[in-house]
N, C-alpha and C positions, 0 to 999 in steps of 0.2 A: 610406565608413563604416568606423570603426575596429572591430577585432575584438571588443573588449569590448561595444560597442553591439550588434553583430550577434549575439553569444552571448545577450545578454539579450533581444533581439527574437525570437530563435528560441524561447527558453523561454516568453516571453509568448504567442507563437502557440500553443505546445503547451497552455498553460493555458486559453486562450480556446476551443480546440477541445473541451475537456473541461468546459466550463461546464455545470453541472447544469440551469440554467434553460433552456438551449437543448435539452439532451439529453432531459430528461423530457417537455417539452411535446409533442414529436412522437410520443410513445408512450402518451400518456394516452387512454383511451377517453372518451366522454361520461360525465358523472357518473352513476353508477347511481342508480336510484330506491331508496328505502329507506335503511336504516342503512349508513353508510360509516365504517369504522375505518381510520385511517392509523397505521402503526407503522414504526419503522426504527431504524437505528444506523449510524454511520460518520462519517468526516471530511467527506463531501460531503452528508450526509443532511439537514442544516438547510436548505441551499440547495435540495435536492430537494423538501423540504416546502413551501418558499416557492413553487416552481414549481407544485406541486399546487394550492395555495390560490389562485394567480393564475388558474388555469383553473376550478377547482371551487368556489371560495369557502371560507369557514371549514369546517374538518373536525374531528371528534372524533379524538383520537389522542395518541400519545407518540413522540418521537424522541430518541435519545441521541447526543450528540456529545462530542468531547473538550473539556476546559476551554479557553475562549477562542474556540470555534468556533460558539457559539450565534448565531442570527439570529432576529428577531421574526417570529412567525406569528400569525394571527388566532384560530385555533381549536386547532391542534396545539400541544401543550406540548413545548417543547424543554428537555431536561434535560442538564446537563453531567456528565461522569464522567471518570475518569482513564484515560489510555492511555499506554503499552501494558500496564501492570499495572493491573487493575481495582481500584476502590475501592467503598466502601459506597454512595455516591450512585448510581453507575452500576448496581450490582447491585440496589439497591432499585427503580430505574426499570425494569430488565429484568424483575424479578418483576411489576411493574405491567403491562408489556406482555403477559406471559404470561397474566395474569389477565384483561386486557381482551379479548384475542382469544378466550379460552375462553368469554366471554360471548356470542359471536356464534352465530347460528343459521343454518339453511340458506338463508335469504332475505337474509342480510347479505353485505356486500362488504368484504374486508380488503385494503388496499393496503399493501405492504411496501416500504420504501425502504432499500436496502442499498448500502453502499459500504465501501471499505477502512478498516480500523480497527474495524469493527463486531464482530469476534470478541472483542476485549478488553472492549468496552463492553457487550456482551450477556452478562453473567456471571450465570448461574443455576446454581449447583453441582449436579452429579449426585448421585444417591442415595448417602448415606454421606459426603458431602464438604461442606465449608463454604467461605466466601470466602477464608479464609487458605490453604486448599489450592489454590484456583484461582490465587491470587497466587504461590504457590511454583511451580506448574506453569509459569506464564507467564515468571517470572524465569529458570527453568532452560532453557526453550526459547529465550529471546531470546539467550542467550550460548552456545548449543550448536553453532551452525553449521548447524542443520537448515533445510531449505528450507521455504517457506511452506506448501506442501501437506502436508509431514510434520508441521509444527507444528499445523496445523488438524485433522489426524486425531486427535492426542492431545487437543486441546481439545474436539472433538465428543464423544468417548467419556467425557469427564468433565463433561458439561454436561446440563442439562435443557431447553435451548432451542435449541442448535445441531444441525446434522446432520439437519434435517427436523423437529425436535421442535416448532418454532413452527407449522409447517403442521399437524402432528398436533393441536396445541392448538386451532387455528382450525377444524378440521373440525367440521361439514359446510359451513361458509361457503365462498364462492368467494374465492380468494386470487390476486391478481396481484402479482408481485414485480418491481420495476424495479431494475436493478443497474448500478452504475458499477464497472467492473473495475479492480482494482489488482494482478492476479496474472498471471504468464505463462500463456498459453493461454486466459485469459478463461473458465475453467470456473466456473459459478455455485456449484458445490459447494465450491470453494476460497475464494470471496469471503466474508469474514466468517464462515467456517465453515458456509456454506450453511444458514441456519435454516429455509428453506422448500423446499429441493430434496432429491431423493433422495440418499442417501449410500451409495456402494458399499463403503466401508471397514468394518472390523470392529474390535472391541476387541482382538483378537489383533494386528492391524496396529499399533494404538497401543502395545501392550506391546513389540512388536518395535522400534519407533522409540525407545522409552525405553531399551531394551537397546543398540541400535546407537550411540546417542550418550552412553551411560553416564550418564544423568541420575540425580542423587542425589535421589530423592523419598521421602517418608515411607511407611511400611508401609500406612497407611490408603488412600493413593492407589492403590498397587499392588493392594491387596485389592479396591477398588471396581472396578477394571478386569477383575476376574475374575467379577463379578456379571452376571447376565442383564440387569439394568437398564442396563448400560453399552452395550448394543447399540442403535444408532439405528434408526429406522423404515426397513425395506428398500424398495428401489424399487417392489416390488409392493404396498406398503401402500395401502389405499384412501384414506388422507388426501391422496394426491397427485392423485386423480381430478379435483378441481376447482381445481387450481393451474396457473398459467402464469407463466413467468419470461422476462423480456426484458432483455438486456444493452443499455443505452442509450448507454453511452460506454465506450471502451476505449483502451489505450495506442496502438494502431496509428494511429488518427485523429489523435492529437496529434503523433506522429512525422511523419505525412504533412503536417500543417500547418507543421511546422518545415522540412521539405524545400523547401516553396514559398518561404519566406523566404530560405533559403540560395541557392536558384537565382536569385531576384530580385537578390541581392547579387553575383552572378557566380561563385558556387561550384557545383561539381558535388556534389550530395548523394549519399552512399552510405549507404543504410539497412541497417544490419547486423542488425536484428531487434528485435522488441518483447518478446522473452522470454529475454533473456540472464540467466543465473543463475550463481552461483559465489561463491567467497570474494572479497570486495571488492578487497583489495589485489592478488590474483592477476589479477582481471579488469582492473584498472588496468594491470598489467604487460603483459597480452596486448594491450590497446588501444594501449599504447605501441609494441608491436611492429608492429601494423598501421599506425600513423601513421608509423613510421620507414620502412616499405616504400613508402608514398606519397612520403615526402620523398626517399628515395634512388633509387627505381626507378620511380616513377610508376605503381604498382600498388596496389590494383585500379583506380585512376583517376589521371589526370595533371592537373597544373595546380593550381588552387585547389580544395581538396576539403573537404567537411564530412562527417565520419564521425558518424553519428547512431545512437543505440541506446536501447532501453528494457529493462524487466525488473526483477528484484529481486535485488540482491546480498545476501550474508550476511556477518556478522562473527562469527568465533569468537574469543571473548576468551580469550587465552592467558596474560596476565600474572597474577602473584600479587598479592594486595592489591587496592586500588581502581584500576580502569582510568582512563584519561584521558577527555577529553570528545570527543564526535563521533558520527558515524553512518556508514552504509554509503556514502553519496555522497562525503563528505569523505575517507573511507579509500580509496575507489576513486581519487579524484583525486590523493591523495598517492602512491598506488602508481604511477599514470600519471606524475606529475611525476618520481619517482625513475627510472623506466624510460626517460625521455626527457631526463634531466638535461643531457646534453652536446649535445642537438640544438637547432637554431634554427628559427624559422619556424612555431611551433606555439602554439596557445592552446586552452583547454578549459574546459568548464563541466559540473558534475555536481550535479543538484538533485533533491530529492524533490518531486513535484508537489503534495503536501499542504501544503508550506510549512515542514515541520519534518523535519530530518535527525537522527534519533537522539535523543541526550540533551539537546540544546540547542535554541534557538529560531531557528536559521538554516535556510534551505531547502537550502543546500549551499555551494558555493564556485566561484570561477573561478581559473584558472592562466594567467597572461599572461607574456610575455617579461620585463616589468619586475619581476615577482615573482621570477622565476628569477635575475635579475641581482643582487637584493638578498638572496638566500637562501643558506644554508649547507647543503651536502648532509648532513653529519654530524648537523646539527640536525634535518633532515627525517627521517633514519633513526631518530633517537632518538624523535621524536614518533610515528612509525609503530609502533615497537616497543612503545610504551605505549598504543596505540590512542587517541592524543591529536591526531588530525588537526584537530579544531576549533581547538585552541590554536595550531597551526602556521599555519593560514590566517588566524586572527584577528590574529596579530602582523604579518602582511603585508597587512592591510586587504583581504583577498580573499574574505571571506564574502559570501554572497548571502542577504539577508533580505527576505522578502515578507510575513510574518505569515500567519495562516491563509488559504489560498486557497479554501476551501470546495469543493474537489474533490480527487480522488486517483486518478491513473492510473499510479501507480508511479514509478520513477526515470526521469529524463530526462538523457541524456548526449550531449554533442557535442564533437568535436575538430575544430578548423580547422587545416589543414596545407597547405603549398604545396610542390610538387615543386621540388627544388633545380635550378638551372641550366636551368629549363624555358623552351623557346623558344616 
């Protein structure tokens, strides 16, 4: 099997392990008697809704997904909205969700289907704020270099639906939340900004993050974060008494599935972790260093080795003017390519499991020896300096395009490397 095929087979195995249809089915209780309301948001949530109706039949409810990620359901209404910066369509649907669960009483059952991307899609501005403010907040956070948990703290305290507020609206109904994790550590409070789970953070934490990353936000946003209404329901709030949260799919299972494919192909899999975080290009450089250690010294494994990792990188946009095209996976891979430019015997893939890496419609890219042979290092450096990794890999026909995968368990990265002169 050639390395390109193996890389794609490993990615396919990772996606299959995170299929919401499989994940949700095993965690659904029998359909409750009485009124059932299904709500949700995220890149995997349409597929999750299909899984629910396959078991329970048609249900009342609303689920919000990014444009292009809708799937047909019998009862649940699937609404498309913009991601990662919210738009009016998504915000209107989020208001509808809040109103729908507020109509539930103590005998009703609310099922919440949450997956990555839900934070942008569930946009109900906090007191004193509007949709334009929420758009400004998201744009500032996306280019700041802040980690996902830091971004979500700011989002929670400028929202009327995140950080447990959806559970508060649904009280006193019983609430079951099924979650597909796309964040390092799989903490439900960080996934889609935890709309139904207790939030340990405070508005002061949000203000500190804004200061730390020097976010340029209008006065009305900063003023709103000083109001009592900016505080989310504390973990002791009675709205959580009748809530339960289950993580039904997570990055680790996808990485485990990929290791089986690598092993079957004769490679020794080395799983470096499901929660690697940092600046994308720097993470690529570090991964290059690990790959060179395998190549030159047979450490941490010897022979044909597959270095596998997950997590979520960040990209801090540093150029003035309009940056280039791309996302964290292609920027990671370009950083890796430059770090291993003079090495041989290496191939790599970096893709977002939701099927979209950053600003464009590719999942990520591959880097193979034939790409290196036809590439120019100065050109690669120029593209990286402009955050234009997409264009670099596009010109070498190295992009990976899947379309919407209807799941999301964060980034998937693998490097194939063979120890030099190995006997």
